[in-house]
N, C-alpha and C positions, 0 to 999 in steps of 0.2 A: 786576570779577572775572575773572580770566584763565581761559579755557577749558581750557588744558592743566592748571592746578592743580586745576580742578573734576574733569576726567577722572581724574586721579590720586587725588584724595580719595574719589571714588565707589568706588574699588577697596578703600579702607580701611573706609569706611562705606557700604555698598551700598543702604541705605534711604535714598531721597532725602529723605523727611520729616525723618527723624532727623538727616541731614547738615545740612539747612537749620536745624534748631533748635540744633545744636551750634555751627554757624558763627555764628548770630545772637547766642547767649549770649556767645560768645567776642568778637565784635565790640563788643558792649555793654561787656564787661570792659575791652578795649583803649581804647575811647573814654573810659572813666572814669579812665584813667591807669595801668592795670595794665601791667607790663612784658611785652614779647613774649618768647616762650621760643625763638625762633630769630633768626638774623641778618635784619635788616630792610634791604631795599634802598631806594633813593631813590623808586622808582616804585610800590612795593607799598603799597596801602591796607589797611585793617583786615581786610577780607574775604579778601584775598590772604594776609596774614599768618596769619590763622585757619586757612586751607586748608593753608599750608605746615606749621603746627604739627601738624595732623591727619596729613598725609602722612608727617612725620618721627616720628610716634608720640608727641608730646609731650602731646597731648590724647587722652583716651579717654571713653568713656560707659558707662553701665550702665542696665539696665531695672529699675524698682522692682517687687517682688511686690506683690500685692494687700495682704498683710499689713503690708508696710513702708509703703504708702501709707495704710492704715487707722491705723497707729501714729503717723503724722506729724501 
């Protein structure tokens, strides 16, 4: 994971725990064959790709309310 990408992504998702969860979920998706939403370089691994997607605004997140959690 590139430090510069991590520093940029933390500006988009300031909560470190949320950022880790978003990146790990996206890494899982990419490793299962989902297509990246950004241009992928030769040296970028899945985590770097996920961070670039966050930085470029291709991935977002939302918190569920207690009612939404109960209904699920």
